[in-house]
ROSE-942514 format. One record per residue (C-alpha): z, x, y; residue in three letters. Coordinates in steps of 0.25 Angstrom, whole numbers, padded with zeros to 4 digits, always signed. Each point is the difference from the previous one (the first is absolute). Layout:
// ROSE-942514
ZXYALA;...
END
This chain:
// ROSE-942514
+0488+0472+0263UNK;-0012+0010+0001UNK;+0006+0008+0011UNK;+0014+0000-0007UNK;-0007+0006-0013UNK;-0007+0010+0008UNK;+0013+0004+0007UNK;+0007+0001-0014UNK;-0011+0009-0005UNK;+0002+0011+0010UNK;+0007+0012-0005UNK;+0014+0005+0005UNK;-0006+0012+0006UNK;-0010-0007+0008UNK;+0011-0010+0005UNK;+0009+0012+0004UNK;-0012+0008+0007UNK;-0004-0013+0007UNK;+0013-0005+0004UNK;-0001+0002+0015UNK;-0014-0005+0000UNK;+0004-0013-0007UNK;+0012-0002+0009UNK;-0010+0001+0012UNK;-0009-0010-0007UNK;+0012-0009-0003UNK;+0004+0000+0014UNK;-0014-0004+0004UNK;-0001-0010-0010UNK;+0013-0007+0004UNK;-0006+0000+0015UNK;-0013-0006-0006UNK;+0008-0010-0007UNK;+0008-0004+0012UNK;-0013-0001+0008UNK;-0006-0009-0011UNK;+0012-0009+0000UNK;-0002-0001+0015UNK;-0015-0004-0001UNK;+0004-0010-0011UNK;+0010-0006+0009UNK;-0009+0000+0012UNK;-0011-0007-0009UNK;+0009-0010-0005UNK;+0005-0003+0015UNK;-0015-0002+0004UNK;-0003-0009-0012UNK;+0012-0009+0004UNK;-0006+0000+0014UNK;-0013-0005-0006UNK;+0007-0010-0009UNK;+0008-0006+0012UNK;-0013-0002+0008UNK;-0007-0006-0012UNK;+0011-0010-0003UNK;+0000-0003+0015UNK;-0015-0003-0001UNK;-0004+0012+0008UNK;-0010+0005-0010UNK;-0008+0009+0009UNK;+0013+0008+0003UNK;+0003+0000-0015UNK;-0014+0006-0002UNK;+0002+0010+0011UNK;+0013+0005-0006UNK;-0004+0000-0015UNK;-0015+0006+0002UNK;+0005+0014+0004UNK;+0010+0000-0012UNK;-0011-0005-0009UNK;-0010+0011+0005UNK;+0010+0011-0004UNK;+0002-0005-0014UNK;+0013-0010+0001UNK;-0003-0009-0012UNK;+0009-0011+0006UNK;-0008+0000+0013UNK;-0013+0000-0008UNK;+0004-0012-0008UNK;+0004-0007+0013UNK;-0013+0003+0007UNK;-0007-0005-0012UNK;+0008-0013+0002UNK;-0004-0002+0014UNK;-0015+0002-0003UNK;+0001-0009-0012UNK;+0007-0011+0008UNK;-0009+0002+0013UNK;+0013+0003+0008UNK;-0002+0008+0012UNK;-0014+0004-0005UNK;-0013-0007-0005UNK;+0003-0004-0014UNK;-0007+0011-0009UNK;+0003+0000-0015UNK;-0007+0013-0003UNK;+0009+0007+0010UNK;+0012-0007-0006UNK;-0004+0004-0014UNK;-0002+0015+0004UNK;+0014+0001+0006UNK;+0006-0007-0012UNK;-0007+0009-0009UNK;+0004+0012+0007UNK;+0015-0004+0000UNK;-0001-0005-0014UNK;-0005+0013-0005UNK;+0012+0007+0005UNK;+0009-0009-0008UNK;+0004-0010+0011UNK;+0004-0013-0008UNK;-0003-0010+0011UNK;-0013+0006+0003UNK;-0004-0002-0015UNK;+0005-0014+0001UNK;-0009-0002+0013UNK;-0012+0006-0007UNK;+0002-0009-0012UNK;+0000-0012+0008UNK;-0013+0003+0005UNK;-0006+0000-0014UNK;+0009-0012-0004UNK;-0006-0009+0011UNK;-0013+0006+0002UNK;+0003+0004+0014UNK;-0012+0009+0005UNK;-0003+0004-0015UNK;-0005-0007-0012UNK;+0012-0007-0007UNK;+0005+0009-0011UNK;+0012-0004-0008UNK;+0000+0013-0008UNK;+0000+0009+0012UNK;+0010-0009+0007UNK;+0009+0001-0013UNK;-0001+0015+0000UNK;+0005+0001+0014UNK;+0011-0011-0002UNK;+0005+0008-0012UNK;+0001+0013+0008UNK;+0007-0007+0011UNK;+0009-0008-0009UNK;+0004+0013-0008UNK;+0005+0006+0013UNK;+0009-0013+0002UNK;-0008-0009+0009UNK;+0005-0014-0002UNK;-0012-0007+0006UNK;-0009+0008-0010UNK;+0009-0004-0011UNK;+0000-0014+0003UNK;-0015-0001+0002UNK;-0001+0007-0014UNK;+0009-0010-0006UNK;-0009-0011+0006UNK;-0013+0006-0005UNK;+0006+0001-0014UNK;+0005-0014+0001UNK;-0013-0006+0004UNK;-0009+0010-0009UNK;-0008+0004+0012UNK;-0006+0013-0003UNK;+0008+0003-0012UNK;+0003-0008-0013UNK;+0011-0010+0003UNK;+0013+0005-0004UNK;+0012-0009+0004UNK;+0010+0010-0005UNK;-0006+0012+0008UNK;+0000-0009+0012UNK;+0015-0003-0002UNK;+0002+0015+0000UNK;-0007+0003+0013UNK;+0007-0012+0007UNK;+0013+0005-0005UNK;-0002+0013+0006UNK;-0004-0006+0013UNK;+0012-0010+0000UNK;+0010+0011-0003UNK;-0004+0006+0013UNK;+0003-0012+0008UNK;-0014-0006+0001UNK;+0003-0015+0003UNK;-0013-0005-0006UNK;+0002+0007-0013UNK;+0014-0004-0001UNK;-0004-0015+0002UNK;-0011+0002-0011UNK;+0010+0006-0009UNK;+0009-0012+0002UNK;-0012-0009-0004UNK;-0003+0009-0012UNK;+0014+0000-0005UNK;+0001-0015+0002UNK;-0012-0003-0008UNK;-0001+0011-0010UNK;-0013+0006+0005UNK;-0002+0014-0004UNK;+0015+0001-0004UNK;+0011-0009-0007UNK;+0005-0012+0007UNK;+0013+0004+0008UNK;+0004-0010+0010UNK;+0012+0009+0004UNK;-0010+0011+0003UNK;-0009-0010+0008UNK;+0012-0004+0008UNK;+0003+0014+0004UNK;-0014+0003+0004UNK;-0002-0012+0008UNK;+0013+0003+0007UNK;-0004+0014+0003UNK;-0013-0005+0006UNK;+0006-0012+0007UNK;+0010+0010+0007UNK;-0013+0006+0007UNK;-0004-0013+0005UNK;-0010-0003-0010UNK;-0003-0014+0001UNK;-0006-0002-0013UNK;+0012+0006-0007UNK;+0010-0008+0008UNK;-0008-0013-0004UNK;+0001+0005-0015UNK;+0015+0002+0001UNK;+0001-0014+0006UNK;-0008-0005-0012UNK;+0010+0007-0010UNK;+0012-0007+0007UNK;-0007-0013+0001UNK;-0003+0000-0015UNK;+0013+0007-0005UNK;-0009+0011-0006UNK;+0010+0011-0004UNK;+0009-0004+0011UNK;+0009-0012+0002UNK;-0008-0012+0006UNK;+0003+0000+0015UNK;-0009-0008+0009UNK;+0007+0005+0012UNK;-0003+0014-0003UNK;-0014-0004-0004UNK;-0001-0006+0014UNK;+0005+0012+0006UNK;-0011+0009-0006UNK;-0011-0010+0003UNK;+0005-0001+0014UNK;-0001+0016+0001UNK;-0013+0000-0006UNK;-0006-0011+0009UNK;+0005+0008+0012UNK;-0003+0014-0005UNK;-0006+0011+0009UNK;-0011+0002-0010UNK;-0011-0009-0003UNK;+0001-0002-0015UNK;+0003-0013-0006UNK;+0006-0006+0013UNK;-0007-0013-0003UNK;+0005-0001-0014UNK;+0014+0003+0005UNK;-0001-0010+0010UNK;-0004-0011-0010UNK;+0011+0004-0009UNK;+0010+0000+0011UNK;-0004-0014+0005UNK;+0000-0005-0014UNK;+0014+0005-0003UNK;+0005-0004+0013UNK;-0001-0015-0004UNK;+0010+0002-0011UNK;+0011+0006+0009UNK;+0009-0006+0010UNK;+0001+0004+0014UNK;+0012+0009-0001UNK;-0006+0007-0012UNK;-0013+0003+0008UNK;+0007+0005+0012UNK;+0009+0009-0009UNK;-0013+0005-0008UNK;-0007+0003+0013UNK;+0013+0008+0006UNK;+0000+0008-0013UNK;-0015+0003+0001UNK;+0002+0005+0014UNK;+0012+0008-0004UNK;-0007+0006-0011UNK;-0012+0004+0009UNK;+0010+0006+0010UNK;+0006+0009-0010UNK;-0013+0005-0005UNK;+0002-0009-0013UNK;+0013+0006-0004UNK;+0009-0012+0003UNK;-0008-0012-0006UNK;+0011-0007-0008UNK;
END
């Protein structure tokens, strides 16, 4: 915007006399832009190499890839190096070094680094626990769209940790995270809509949020869906459908509420016939194979 205003203030005479010079600058700028794009693409490619190594458990290689990028100012790499030092992955755990890298990236406006820094203050990792400082950095991250930061802010407002308890403020933050596809937030929104915590009771909305989280293999949400079908809560009472969701919850790839889902599955199983159980199990597997699209 500033550059645009400066250009607008130039007189017509100056523009005319400087045309050839500006054309030369334009060509050089275009070449510089092409060069910058190439650098960004190269950096992103290197970041991905580091990510691949990290998720393969090769933390030392991840560090060797990310460290040079961090040293030349790449904020994502700086956050990633901070994560390695925070977790002690490929390096000796050092919260001070982690904090320095997080702060360096966060001050550049990096959303995830702001979240990472907030977590150190939130849980007292290498620093004195400081909810006020944690919330300050969570807000910065959340304002840039980080769903994890939004979810954590919702939790802090819901609990009244470091802030005055405000269930409606919590719901607002949970909603933002849920709308971005954050499965935990979606499940929490289902619970809040079902019980009227921080919002009016809306069982249809609860069913929608549980369904969205369940489709991400969230075992707790799958269990909650099963309960709604078991009780006929805003849906027709259907023990076979309840069993299907309990079955999915009990065999979920995630570790949330698996025991509760298994208990509910076994309880409902005693109320069904063998054919009903076999059909519900087949539906559950079809549902899983279709990525939770074909669950009827």
